[in-house]
C-alpha positions in Angstrom: 5.4 -91.8 -99.9 4.5 -88.5 -98.3 7.2 -85.9 -98.1 7.1 -82.5 -96.5 9.9 -79.9 -96.9 10.3 -78.4 -93.4 12.4 -75.5 -94.7 9.4 -74.4 -96.7 7.4 -73.7 -93.5 8.2 -71.2 -90.8 8.4 -73.7 -88.0 8.3 -77.4 -87.4 4.8 -77.4 -85.8 3.3 -76.0 -89.0 5.1 -78.7 -91.1 4.0 -81.4 -88.8 0.4 -80.2 -89.1 0.6 -80.3 -92.9 2.2 -83.8 -92.7 -0.6 -85.1 -90.5 -3.2 -83.7 -92.8 -1.6 -85.4 -95.8 -1.4 -88.7 -93.9 -5.1 -88.4 -93.0 -6.1 -87.6 -96.5 -4.1 -90.6 -97.9 -5.9 -92.9 -95.3 -2.6 -94.5 -94.3 -3.5 -94.9 -90.6 -6.9 -96.5 -91.5 -5.1 -98.9 -93.8 -2.6 -99.9 -91.2 -5.3 -100.5 -88.6 -7.4 -102.5 -91.0 -4.4 -104.7 -91.9 -3.1 -105.2 -88.4 -5.4 -108.2 -87.7 -6.6 -110.9 -90.0 -10.3 -110.8 -90.7 -11.9 -113.9 -92.1 -14.2 -113.7 -95.2 -17.3 -114.6 -93.2 -16.5 -111.8 -90.7 -16.0 -109.3 -93.5 -19.3 -110.3 -95.0 -20.9 -109.9 -91.6 -19.5 -106.4 -91.1 -20.5 -105.3 -94.6 -24.1 -106.6 -94.0 -24.2 -104.8 -90.7 -22.9 -101.6 -92.2 -25.5 -101.8 -95.0 -28.4 -102.2 -92.6 -27.2 -99.3 -90.5 -27.2 -97.1 -93.7 -30.8 -98.1 -94.5 -32.2 -97.3 -91.0 -31.6 -93.6 -91.3 -34.7 -91.4 -90.9 -36.2 -90.0 -94.0 -35.6 -86.3 -94.6 -38.4 -83.7 -94.0 -40.0 -82.8 -97.3 
């Protein structure tokens, strides 16, 4: 659980910014979005395969 002591910061906006950064770093929002809908095993495999092919298509570096 992420906790932020608001008294430690000068104002609420600064504390909110720090809280959002910690949430982003912990990948909580991504996890909630991923778990919000059921994804079948075949769909998961399809997405992983698609992601893998996209990574391999990148252009070679200049060298």
